N, CA, C and O atoms as a CHARMM CRD file, in Angstrom:
* protein
*
  320
    1    1 UNK  N     11.22300 -11.24500 -28.24400 PROA 1      0.00000
    2    1 UNK  CA    10.93200  -9.92600 -28.26600 PROA 1      0.00000
    3    1 UNK  C      9.92400  -9.77500 -29.28100 PROA 1      0.00000
    4    1 UNK  O     10.31600 -10.20300 -30.36700 PROA 1      0.00000
    5    2 UNK  N      8.53300  -9.22000 -29.29100 PROA 2      0.00000
    6    2 UNK  CA     7.65300  -8.98000 -30.38900 PROA 2      0.00000
    7    2 UNK  C      7.78100  -7.77400 -31.07300 PROA 2      0.00000
    8    2 UNK  O      7.76300  -6.75700 -30.37900 PROA 2      0.00000
    9    3 UNK  N      7.92500  -7.64000 -32.45100 PROA 3      0.00000
   10    3 UNK  CA     8.05200  -6.56900 -33.24500 PROA 3      0.00000
   11    3 UNK  C      6.74100  -5.88100 -33.35300 PROA 3      0.00000
   12    3 UNK  O      5.72300  -6.55200 -33.18700 PROA 3      0.00000
   13    4 UNK  N      6.66000  -4.61700 -33.61100 PROA 4      0.00000
   14    4 UNK  CA     5.45900  -3.98000 -33.77700 PROA 4      0.00000
   15    4 UNK  C      4.51300  -4.34700 -34.54600 PROA 4      0.00000
   16    4 UNK  O      3.33200  -4.32300 -34.20000 PROA 4      0.00000
   17    5 UNK  N      4.93900  -4.74400 -35.72100 PROA 5      0.00000
   18    5 UNK  CA     3.98100  -5.37200 -36.88100 PROA 5      0.00000
   19    5 UNK  C      3.77900  -6.85600 -36.70400 PROA 5      0.00000
   20    5 UNK  O      3.18000  -7.34100 -37.66400 PROA 5      0.00000
   21    6 UNK  N      4.10700  -7.74100 -35.74000 PROA 6      0.00000
   22    6 UNK  CA     3.95000  -9.03700 -35.54200 PROA 6      0.00000
   23    6 UNK  C      2.62600  -9.25900 -34.87900 PROA 6      0.00000
   24    6 UNK  O      2.18700  -8.40800 -34.10500 PROA 6      0.00000
   25    7 UNK  N      1.97700 -10.34500 -35.14000 PROA 7      0.00000
   26    7 UNK  CA     0.79800 -10.59400 -34.56000 PROA 7      0.00000
   27    7 UNK  C      1.40500 -11.45700 -33.12700 PROA 7      0.00000
   28    7 UNK  O      2.51000 -11.92200 -32.84700 PROA 7      0.00000
   29    8 UNK  N      0.26800 -11.41000 -32.50800 PROA 8      0.00000
   30    8 UNK  CA     0.47900 -12.12800 -31.09800 PROA 8      0.00000
   31    8 UNK  C     -1.06200 -12.69300 -30.80800 PROA 8      0.00000
   32    8 UNK  O     -2.10000 -12.20600 -31.25500 PROA 8      0.00000
   33    9 UNK  N     -0.93600 -13.79400 -29.98400 PROA 9      0.00000
   34    9 UNK  CA    -2.16500 -14.74300 -29.57800 PROA 9      0.00000
   35    9 UNK  C     -2.82900 -14.06900 -28.35500 PROA 9      0.00000
   36    9 UNK  O     -2.20000 -13.19500 -27.75800 PROA 9      0.00000
   37   10 UNK  N     -3.96200 -14.39900 -27.98600 PROA 10     0.00000
   38   10 UNK  CA    -4.70000 -13.89300 -26.50000 PROA 10     0.00000
   39   10 UNK  C     -3.80900 -14.21500 -25.49100 PROA 10     0.00000
   40   10 UNK  O     -3.78400 -13.32800 -24.63800 PROA 10     0.00000
   41   11 UNK  N     -3.01800 -15.20500 -25.24400 PROA 11     0.00000
   42   11 UNK  CA    -2.35400 -15.55100 -23.92200 PROA 11     0.00000
   43   11 UNK  C     -1.27700 -14.28400 -23.97500 PROA 11     0.00000
   44   11 UNK  O     -1.32000 -13.50500 -23.02400 PROA 11     0.00000
   45   12 UNK  N     -0.29700 -14.03200 -25.05600 PROA 12     0.00000
   46   12 UNK  CA     0.65500 -13.12700 -25.00600 PROA 12     0.00000
   47   12 UNK  C     -0.15300 -11.58500 -24.85800 PROA 12     0.00000
   48   12 UNK  O      0.26900 -10.79200 -24.01700 PROA 12     0.00000
   49   13 UNK  N     -0.88000 -11.36100 -25.39400 PROA 13     0.00000
   50   13 UNK  CA    -1.73700 -10.06900 -25.33700 PROA 13     0.00000
   51   13 UNK  C     -2.05200  -9.66600 -23.73700 PROA 13     0.00000
   52   13 UNK  O     -1.82600  -8.59400 -23.17500 PROA 13     0.00000
   53   14 UNK  N     -2.56400 -10.71200 -23.27700 PROA 14     0.00000
   54   14 UNK  CA    -3.01800 -10.68700 -22.04800 PROA 14     0.00000
   55   14 UNK  C     -1.73800 -10.43000 -21.06600 PROA 14     0.00000
   56   14 UNK  O     -1.79600  -9.67400 -20.09600 PROA 14     0.00000
   57   15 UNK  N     -0.67300 -11.10000 -21.41800 PROA 15     0.00000
   58   15 UNK  CA     0.52800 -10.84100 -20.36600 PROA 15     0.00000
   59   15 UNK  C      1.05100  -9.35400 -20.65000 PROA 15     0.00000
   60   15 UNK  O      1.39200  -8.57500 -19.76100 PROA 15     0.00000
   61   16 UNK  N      1.06200  -9.08800 -21.97300 PROA 16     0.00000
   62   16 UNK  CA     1.52300  -7.54300 -22.33700 PROA 16     0.00000
   63   16 UNK  C      0.63000  -6.54000 -21.86800 PROA 16     0.00000
   64   16 UNK  O      1.06600  -5.41600 -21.61900 PROA 16     0.00000
   65   17 UNK  N     -0.61200  -6.83000 -21.71500 PROA 17     0.00000
   66   17 UNK  CA    -1.52100  -5.72100 -20.89300 PROA 17     0.00000
   67   17 UNK  C     -1.74300  -6.05900 -19.42900 PROA 17     0.00000
   68   17 UNK  O     -2.35600  -5.18400 -18.81800 PROA 17     0.00000
   69   18 UNK  N     -1.43800  -6.96700 -18.83300 PROA 18     0.00000
   70   18 UNK  CA    -1.50900  -7.36800 -17.41900 PROA 18     0.00000
   71   18 UNK  C     -3.00300  -7.38700 -16.84300 PROA 18     0.00000
   72   18 UNK  O     -3.47600  -6.97700 -15.78300 PROA 18     0.00000
   73   19 UNK  N     -3.64300  -8.12100 -18.13000 PROA 19     0.00000
   74   19 UNK  CA    -5.18300  -8.37300 -17.60800 PROA 19     0.00000
   75   19 UNK  C     -5.57300  -9.75300 -17.96000 PROA 19     0.00000
   76   19 UNK  O     -4.81300 -10.32100 -18.74400 PROA 19     0.00000
   77   20 UNK  N     -6.70000 -10.46900 -17.50100 PROA 20     0.00000
   78   20 UNK  CA    -6.72100 -11.62500 -17.62400 PROA 20     0.00000
   79   20 UNK  C     -7.68300 -11.78500 -19.05300 PROA 20     0.00000
   80   20 UNK  O     -8.26900 -10.92000 -19.70300 PROA 20     0.00000
   81   21 UNK  N     -7.59500 -13.08300 -19.22300 PROA 21     0.00000
   82   21 UNK  CA    -8.41200 -13.45100 -20.54400 PROA 21     0.00000
   83   21 UNK  C     -9.66300 -12.67500 -20.80800 PROA 21     0.00000
   84   21 UNK  O     -9.72800 -12.10300 -21.89600 PROA 21     0.00000
   85   22 UNK  N    -10.85400 -12.55000 -19.82200 PROA 22     0.00000
   86   22 UNK  CA   -11.83200 -12.32900 -19.61100 PROA 22     0.00000
   87   22 UNK  C    -12.02900 -11.13800 -20.09900 PROA 22     0.00000
   88   22 UNK  O    -12.81900 -10.91600 -21.01700 PROA 22     0.00000
   89   23 UNK  N    -11.37800 -10.33000 -19.56900 PROA 23     0.00000
   90   23 UNK  CA   -10.76700  -8.66600 -19.66500 PROA 23     0.00000
   91   23 UNK  C    -10.69300  -8.46900 -21.44300 PROA 23     0.00000
   92   23 UNK  O    -11.41200  -7.88600 -22.25500 PROA 23     0.00000
   93   24 UNK  N     -9.68400  -9.11900 -21.52200 PROA 24     0.00000
   94   24 UNK  CA    -9.34000  -9.01700 -22.96000 PROA 24     0.00000
   95   24 UNK  C    -10.34500  -9.22700 -23.81200 PROA 24     0.00000
   96   24 UNK  O    -10.71900  -8.39800 -24.64200 PROA 24     0.00000
   97   25 UNK  N    -10.92400 -10.57000 -23.61500 PROA 25     0.00000
   98   25 UNK  CA   -12.10500 -10.49500 -24.44100 PROA 25     0.00000
   99   25 UNK  C    -13.26500  -9.24100 -24.66200 PROA 25     0.00000
  100   25 UNK  O    -13.80700  -8.93500 -25.72300 PROA 25     0.00000
  101   26 UNK  N    -13.44400  -8.68500 -23.44800 PROA 26     0.00000
  102   26 UNK  CA   -14.41100  -8.06400 -23.25600 PROA 26     0.00000
  103   26 UNK  C    -13.92000  -6.58700 -23.69200 PROA 26     0.00000
  104   26 UNK  O    -14.74000  -5.74500 -24.05700 PROA 26     0.00000
  105   27 UNK  N    -12.62900  -6.34100 -23.63700 PROA 27     0.00000
  106   27 UNK  CA   -12.00100  -5.18900 -24.48700 PROA 27     0.00000
  107   27 UNK  C    -12.25900  -5.21700 -26.02500 PROA 27     0.00000
  108   27 UNK  O    -12.76400  -4.29000 -26.65900 PROA 27     0.00000
  109   28 UNK  N    -11.87400  -6.31900 -26.49500 PROA 28     0.00000
  110   28 UNK  CA   -12.16000  -6.67900 -28.12900 PROA 28     0.00000
  111   28 UNK  C    -13.64500  -6.69000 -28.19300 PROA 28     0.00000
  112   28 UNK  O    -14.04100  -6.24200 -29.26900 PROA 28     0.00000
  113   29 UNK  N    -14.47400  -7.01300 -27.48700 PROA 29     0.00000
  114   29 UNK  CA   -15.77900  -7.17600 -27.71900 PROA 29     0.00000
  115   29 UNK  C    -16.59600  -5.71000 -27.64400 PROA 29     0.00000
  116   29 UNK  O    -17.55600  -5.52000 -28.39000 PROA 29     0.00000
  117   30 UNK  N    -16.20800  -4.82500 -26.81900 PROA 30     0.00000
  118   30 UNK  CA   -16.40000  -3.40300 -26.74400 PROA 30     0.00000
  119   30 UNK  C    -15.87200  -2.51000 -27.83800 PROA 30     0.00000
  120   30 UNK  O    -16.18700  -1.32700 -27.97100 PROA 30     0.00000
  121   31 UNK  N    -15.07700  -3.15200 -28.57400 PROA 31     0.00000
  122   31 UNK  CA   -14.24700  -2.32200 -29.72000 PROA 31     0.00000
  123   31 UNK  C    -13.23800  -1.47700 -29.31200 PROA 31     0.00000
  124   31 UNK  O    -12.77900  -0.65500 -30.10400 PROA 31     0.00000
  125   32 UNK  N    -12.77900  -1.57900 -28.03700 PROA 32     0.00000
  126   32 UNK  CA   -11.55300  -0.85100 -27.64700 PROA 32     0.00000
  127   32 UNK  C    -10.26400  -1.56100 -28.41800 PROA 32     0.00000
  128   32 UNK  O     -9.48700  -0.87500 -29.08100 PROA 32     0.00000
  129   33 UNK  N    -10.13900  -2.69300 -28.30100 PROA 33     0.00000
  130   33 UNK  CA    -9.18500  -3.12600 -28.99700 PROA 33     0.00000
  131   33 UNK  C     -9.42500  -4.00300 -30.25700 PROA 33     0.00000
  132   33 UNK  O    -10.23600  -4.91800 -30.11300 PROA 33     0.00000
  133   34 UNK  N     -8.88900  -3.86900 -31.36000 PROA 34     0.00000
  134   34 UNK  CA    -9.01700  -4.38300 -32.69300 PROA 34     0.00000
  135   34 UNK  C     -8.45200  -5.97700 -32.58800 PROA 34     0.00000
  136   34 UNK  O     -7.29200  -6.22000 -32.25500 PROA 34     0.00000
  137   35 UNK  N     -9.33400  -6.91300 -32.88500 PROA 35     0.00000
  138   35 UNK  CA    -8.58700  -8.44300 -32.95100 PROA 35     0.00000
  139   35 UNK  C     -9.22500  -8.96900 -34.38000 PROA 35     0.00000
  140   35 UNK  O    -10.23600  -8.57300 -34.96100 PROA 35     0.00000
  141   36 UNK  N     -8.33000  -9.95100 -34.72800 PROA 36     0.00000
  142   36 UNK  CA    -8.47600 -10.59300 -35.91900 PROA 36     0.00000
  143   36 UNK  C     -8.76000 -12.10300 -35.84800 PROA 36     0.00000
  144   36 UNK  O     -7.83400 -12.85200 -35.53700 PROA 36     0.00000
  145   37 UNK  N     -9.88100 -12.55800 -36.09300 PROA 37     0.00000
  146   37 UNK  CA    -9.87700 -14.10700 -36.27800 PROA 37     0.00000
  147   37 UNK  C     -9.23600 -14.73200 -37.37500 PROA 37     0.00000
  148   37 UNK  O     -9.56400 -14.49900 -38.53800 PROA 37     0.00000
  149   38 UNK  N     -8.42200 -15.44200 -37.08300 PROA 38     0.00000
  150   38 UNK  CA    -7.86300 -16.47100 -38.04400 PROA 38     0.00000
  151   38 UNK  C     -8.30900 -17.67900 -37.74400 PROA 38     0.00000
  152   38 UNK  O     -7.85800 -18.12300 -36.68800 PROA 38     0.00000
  153   39 UNK  N     -9.13400 -18.44200 -38.39000 PROA 39     0.00000
  154   39 UNK  CA    -9.89800 -19.64700 -37.98700 PROA 39     0.00000
  155   39 UNK  C    -10.25700 -19.76700 -36.74300 PROA 39     0.00000
  156   39 UNK  O    -11.15700 -18.99800 -36.40300 PROA 39     0.00000
  157   40 UNK  N     -9.84700 -20.48800 -35.93700 PROA 40     0.00000
  158   40 UNK  CA   -10.52600 -20.67700 -34.56300 PROA 40     0.00000
  159   40 UNK  C     -9.91100 -19.69700 -33.48100 PROA 40     0.00000
  160   40 UNK  O    -10.37700 -19.63200 -32.34300 PROA 40     0.00000
  161   41 UNK  N     -8.79400 -18.91000 -33.92500 PROA 41     0.00000
  162   41 UNK  CA    -7.89900 -18.30700 -32.93400 PROA 41     0.00000
  163   41 UNK  C     -7.94100 -16.84800 -33.12700 PROA 41     0.00000
  164   41 UNK  O     -7.68200 -16.47200 -34.27000 PROA 41     0.00000
  165   42 UNK  N     -8.22100 -15.92100 -32.22500 PROA 42     0.00000
  166   42 UNK  CA    -8.01500 -14.57400 -32.21500 PROA 42     0.00000
  167   42 UNK  C     -6.36200 -14.03600 -32.30200 PROA 42     0.00000
  168   42 UNK  O     -5.46500 -14.64700 -31.72000 PROA 42     0.00000
  169   43 UNK  N     -6.13700 -12.88000 -33.06600 PROA 43     0.00000
  170   43 UNK  CA    -5.08300 -12.70300 -33.13400 PROA 43     0.00000
  171   43 UNK  C     -5.00700 -11.02500 -33.14700 PROA 43     0.00000
  172   43 UNK  O     -5.67800 -10.32400 -33.90300 PROA 43     0.00000
  173   44 UNK  N     -4.03100 -10.51900 -32.13300 PROA 44     0.00000
  174   44 UNK  CA    -3.84500  -9.05700 -32.07000 PROA 44     0.00000
  175   44 UNK  C     -2.26800  -8.52200 -32.35700 PROA 44     0.00000
  176   44 UNK  O     -1.22600  -9.17700 -32.35400 PROA 44     0.00000
  177   45 UNK  N     -2.45000  -7.32400 -32.56300 PROA 45     0.00000
  178   45 UNK  CA    -1.11300  -6.60400 -33.28000 PROA 45     0.00000
  179   45 UNK  C     -0.65600  -5.79500 -32.07800 PROA 45     0.00000
  180   45 UNK  O     -1.48500  -5.23300 -31.36300 PROA 45     0.00000
  181   46 UNK  N      0.39300  -5.74000 -31.89100 PROA 46     0.00000
  182   46 UNK  CA     1.14600  -4.94400 -30.46500 PROA 46     0.00000
  183   46 UNK  C      0.89900  -3.25700 -30.74900 PROA 46     0.00000
  184   46 UNK  O      0.78900  -2.47400 -29.80600 PROA 46     0.00000
  185   47 UNK  N      0.84600  -2.91800 -31.85700 PROA 47     0.00000
  186   47 UNK  CA     0.85900  -1.36700 -32.01900 PROA 47     0.00000
  187   47 UNK  C     -0.79000  -1.17300 -31.76300 PROA 47     0.00000
  188   47 UNK  O     -1.16100  -0.06600 -31.37300 PROA 47     0.00000
  189   48 UNK  N     -1.66500  -2.10500 -31.95000 PROA 48     0.00000
  190   48 UNK  CA    -3.02200  -1.91200 -31.78700 PROA 48     0.00000
  191   48 UNK  C     -3.11100  -1.64400 -30.00600 PROA 48     0.00000
  192   48 UNK  O     -3.73900  -0.72000 -29.49100 PROA 48     0.00000
  193   49 UNK  N     -2.32300  -2.69200 -29.25700 PROA 49     0.00000
  194   49 UNK  CA    -2.27700  -2.84400 -27.63500 PROA 49     0.00000
  195   49 UNK  C     -1.62800  -1.30200 -27.37600 PROA 49     0.00000
  196   49 UNK  O     -2.22100  -0.42800 -26.74300 PROA 49     0.00000
  197   50 UNK  N     -0.62300  -1.18100 -27.83800 PROA 50     0.00000
  198   50 UNK  CA     0.08900   0.21100 -27.46400 PROA 50     0.00000
  199   50 UNK  C     -0.75200   1.34400 -27.63600 PROA 50     0.00000
  200   50 UNK  O     -0.48500   2.28600 -26.88900 PROA 50     0.00000
  201   51 UNK  N     -1.75300   1.50800 -28.47000 PROA 51     0.00000
  202   51 UNK  CA    -2.40500   2.56800 -29.05700 PROA 51     0.00000
  203   51 UNK  C     -3.58000   2.71700 -28.06500 PROA 51     0.00000
  204   51 UNK  O     -3.93200   3.83700 -27.69800 PROA 51     0.00000
  205   52 UNK  N     -4.31100   1.36600 -27.54200 PROA 52     0.00000
  206   52 UNK  CA    -5.13800   1.30000 -26.53100 PROA 52     0.00000
  207   52 UNK  C     -4.57700   1.67800 -25.20900 PROA 52     0.00000
  208   52 UNK  O     -5.33300   2.25800 -24.43100 PROA 52     0.00000
  209   53 UNK  N     -3.14100   1.38600 -24.78400 PROA 53     0.00000
  210   53 UNK  CA    -2.73000   1.61500 -23.41800 PROA 53     0.00000
  211   53 UNK  C     -2.49100   3.28100 -23.42600 PROA 53     0.00000
  212   53 UNK  O     -2.68700   3.91500 -22.38900 PROA 53     0.00000
  213   54 UNK  N     -2.16400   3.78200 -24.35300 PROA 54     0.00000
  214   54 UNK  CA    -2.01300   5.12600 -24.78900 PROA 54     0.00000
  215   54 UNK  C     -3.37500   6.13500 -24.60600 PROA 54     0.00000
  216   54 UNK  O     -3.30700   7.21800 -24.02400 PROA 54     0.00000
  217   55 UNK  N     -4.59400   5.60100 -25.19300 PROA 55     0.00000
  218   55 UNK  CA    -5.95100   6.09700 -24.74800 PROA 55     0.00000
  219   55 UNK  C     -6.42000   6.27500 -23.40200 PROA 55     0.00000
  220   55 UNK  O     -6.97800   7.25000 -22.90000 PROA 55     0.00000
  221   56 UNK  N     -6.00500   4.84300 -22.75300 PROA 56     0.00000
  222   56 UNK  CA    -6.36500   4.46600 -21.41000 PROA 56     0.00000
  223   56 UNK  C     -5.40000   5.05100 -20.35500 PROA 56     0.00000
  224   56 UNK  O     -5.59600   4.76400 -19.17400 PROA 56     0.00000
  225   57 UNK  N     -4.29600   5.91100 -20.73000 PROA 57     0.00000
  226   57 UNK  CA    -3.32900   6.37200 -19.68100 PROA 57     0.00000
  227   57 UNK  C     -4.01600   7.60800 -18.94300 PROA 57     0.00000
  228   57 UNK  O     -4.51800   8.50600 -19.61900 PROA 57     0.00000
  229   58 UNK  N     -4.03400   7.64500 -17.57600 PROA 58     0.00000
  230   58 UNK  CA    -4.80700   8.61800 -16.75800 PROA 58     0.00000
  231   58 UNK  C     -4.01700   9.73400 -16.76800 PROA 58     0.00000
  232   58 UNK  O     -2.79300   9.71000 -16.64000 PROA 58     0.00000
  233   59 UNK  N     -4.68200  10.70200 -16.91500 PROA 59     0.00000
  234   59 UNK  CA    -4.10100  12.14400 -16.95700 PROA 59     0.00000
  235   59 UNK  C     -3.85400  12.69500 -15.55700 PROA 59     0.00000
  236   59 UNK  O     -4.74900  12.46300 -14.74400 PROA 59     0.00000
  237   60 UNK  N     -2.86700  13.33900 -15.16300 PROA 60     0.00000
  238   60 UNK  CA    -2.69300  13.90700 -13.79700 PROA 60     0.00000
  239   60 UNK  C     -3.73200  14.83600 -13.49200 PROA 60     0.00000
  240   60 UNK  O     -4.05900  15.78000 -14.21000 PROA 60     0.00000
  241   61 UNK  N     -4.28700  14.49300 -12.27900 PROA 61     0.00000
  242   61 UNK  CA    -5.41300  15.69700 -11.81100 PROA 61     0.00000
  243   61 UNK  C     -6.71400  14.96100 -11.92400 PROA 61     0.00000
  244   61 UNK  O     -7.64900  15.25300 -11.17800 PROA 61     0.00000
  245   62 UNK  N     -6.81300  14.01400 -12.83100 PROA 62     0.00000
  246   62 UNK  CA    -8.36900  13.65300 -13.28900 PROA 62     0.00000
  247   62 UNK  C     -9.00100  12.46800 -12.28400 PROA 62     0.00000
  248   62 UNK  O    -10.04000  11.85500 -12.52800 PROA 62     0.00000
  249   63 UNK  N     -8.15600  12.27400 -11.10400 PROA 63     0.00000
  250   63 UNK  CA    -8.87500  11.26700 -10.04000 PROA 63     0.00000
  251   63 UNK  C     -9.05600  11.90900  -8.97300 PROA 63     0.00000
  252   63 UNK  O     -8.97800  11.23700  -7.94400 PROA 63     0.00000
  253   64 UNK  N     -9.30400  13.14600  -8.85500 PROA 64     0.00000
  254   64 UNK  CA    -9.47700  13.87000  -7.61200 PROA 64     0.00000
  255   64 UNK  C    -10.89600  13.64200  -6.94000 PROA 64     0.00000
  256   64 UNK  O    -11.05300  13.92100  -5.75200 PROA 64     0.00000
  257   65 UNK  N    -11.85000  13.16900  -7.65600 PROA 65     0.00000
  258   65 UNK  CA   -13.04700  12.55900  -7.22900 PROA 65     0.00000
  259   65 UNK  C    -12.72200  11.18500  -6.34100 PROA 65     0.00000
  260   65 UNK  O    -13.60600  10.81100  -5.57000 PROA 65     0.00000
  261   66 UNK  N    -11.73000  10.57200  -6.40800 PROA 66     0.00000
  262   66 UNK  CA   -11.60000   9.27000  -5.80400 PROA 66     0.00000
  263   66 UNK  C    -10.90500   9.70100  -4.41400 PROA 66     0.00000
  264   66 UNK  O    -10.81000   8.75700  -3.62900 PROA 66     0.00000
  265   67 UNK  N    -10.45000  10.81000  -3.99300 PROA 67     0.00000
  266   67 UNK  CA   -10.05000  11.05000  -2.60200 PROA 67     0.00000
  267   67 UNK  C    -10.38100  12.22000  -2.28400 PROA 67     0.00000
  268   67 UNK  O    -10.46300  13.05400  -3.18600 PROA 67     0.00000
  269   68 UNK  N    -10.67500  12.61900  -0.84800 PROA 68     0.00000
  270   68 UNK  CA   -11.03800  13.70900  -0.28400 PROA 68     0.00000
  271   68 UNK  C    -10.09100  14.67100  -0.51900 PROA 68     0.00000
  272   68 UNK  O     -8.93700  14.36400  -0.81800 PROA 68     0.00000
  273   69 UNK  N    -10.57400  16.15100  -0.38100 PROA 69     0.00000
  274   69 UNK  CA    -9.61000  17.11000  -0.22700 PROA 69     0.00000
  275   69 UNK  C     -9.34300  17.56000   0.98700 PROA 69     0.00000
  276   69 UNK  O    -10.27100  17.88200   1.72900 PROA 69     0.00000
  277   70 UNK  N     -7.97300  17.66000   1.40300 PROA 70     0.00000
  278   70 UNK  CA    -7.60700  17.93400   2.84000 PROA 70     0.00000
  279   70 UNK  C     -8.44700  18.70100   3.75100 PROA 70     0.00000
  280   70 UNK  O     -8.58500  18.35800   4.92500 PROA 70     0.00000
  281   71 UNK  N     -9.23300  20.12600   3.05600 PROA 71     0.00000
  282   71 UNK  CA   -10.13300  20.87900   3.60400 PROA 71     0.00000
  283   71 UNK  C    -11.46500  20.21500   3.93600 PROA 71     0.00000
  284   71 UNK  O    -12.20200  20.73600   4.77200 PROA 71     0.00000
  285   72 UNK  N    -11.80000  19.09500   3.32100 PROA 72     0.00000
  286   72 UNK  CA   -13.09900  18.57200   3.56100 PROA 72     0.00000
  287   72 UNK  C    -13.17200  17.36200   4.43700 PROA 72     0.00000
  288   72 UNK  O    -14.26400  16.88000   4.73400 PROA 72     0.00000
  289   73 UNK  N    -11.87800  16.78300   4.91900 PROA 73     0.00000
  290   73 UNK  CA   -11.89100  15.91800   5.94600 PROA 73     0.00000
  291   73 UNK  C    -11.94300  16.26000   7.22900 PROA 73     0.00000
  292   73 UNK  O    -11.13300  17.13800   7.52600 PROA 73     0.00000
  293   74 UNK  N    -12.73600  15.80200   8.24400 PROA 74     0.00000
  294   74 UNK  CA   -12.54400  15.99000   9.69100 PROA 74     0.00000
  295   74 UNK  C    -11.26300  15.85000  10.40800 PROA 74     0.00000
  296   74 UNK  O    -10.58700  14.82200  10.35700 PROA 74     0.00000
  297   75 UNK  N    -10.86800  17.15600  11.23700 PROA 75     0.00000
  298   75 UNK  CA    -9.64900  16.76300  11.72900 PROA 75     0.00000
  299   75 UNK  C     -9.57000  16.12800  12.93500 PROA 75     0.00000
  300   75 UNK  O    -10.43400  16.16700  13.81000 PROA 75     0.00000
  301   76 UNK  N     -8.41700  15.47800  12.98300 PROA 76     0.00000
  302   76 UNK  CA    -8.21600  14.28900  13.95300 PROA 76     0.00000
  303   76 UNK  C     -8.26500  15.08800  15.65500 PROA 76     0.00000
  304   76 UNK  O     -7.62100  16.08900  15.97000 PROA 76     0.00000
  305   77 UNK  N     -8.99200  14.48800  16.34300 PROA 77     0.00000
  306   77 UNK  CA    -9.02600  15.11500  17.60900 PROA 77     0.00000
  307   77 UNK  C    -10.26300  16.12900  17.72000 PROA 77     0.00000
  308   77 UNK  O    -10.59100  16.45400  18.86000 PROA 77     0.00000
  309   78 UNK  N    -10.83400  16.55000  16.85600 PROA 78     0.00000
  310   78 UNK  CA   -11.82000  17.54800  16.74900 PROA 78     0.00000
  311   78 UNK  C    -13.07600  17.20000  17.63000 PROA 78     0.00000
  312   78 UNK  O    -13.34100  16.00000  17.55100 PROA 78     0.00000
  313   79 UNK  N    -13.78500  17.79100  18.31200 PROA 79     0.00000
  314   79 UNK  CA   -14.89500  17.57400  19.25800 PROA 79     0.00000
  315   79 UNK  C    -16.18600  17.93900  18.37800 PROA 79     0.00000
  316   79 UNK  O    -16.42300  19.04200  17.88500 PROA 79     0.00000
  317   80 UNK  N    -16.86900  16.92800  18.29700 PROA 80     0.00000
  318   80 UNK  CA   -18.28900  17.14100  17.65400 PROA 80     0.00000
  319   80 UNK  C    -19.31400  18.11600  18.14300 PROA 80     0.00000
  320   80 UNK  O    -20.40000  18.20900  17.57100 PROA 80     0.00000
C-alpha cells in the first residue's frame, strides 16, 4: 500500500489512475499532474494524483450536452 507522502514510478501511477503511459506523460507535460525527474526516471506523489482526480471529477448535470433530452427525440412510430 502506498502512503500519501511516498513516491511512485510511472507504472504505478498509470495503474493508480487507470490510464496508459502515453496519457500519463501527456497529463504531466500539460501541467495537470506534477512529476519530478530523479536521474532518468519520473516520480510522482500519490497526493498529487488524488488532487488531479478530485479536479477531474464530473459534476452531476454537466453531461447533458452528450445525450438528447426526451422532448427532443422523435417518438417511436411517429409518421413523418
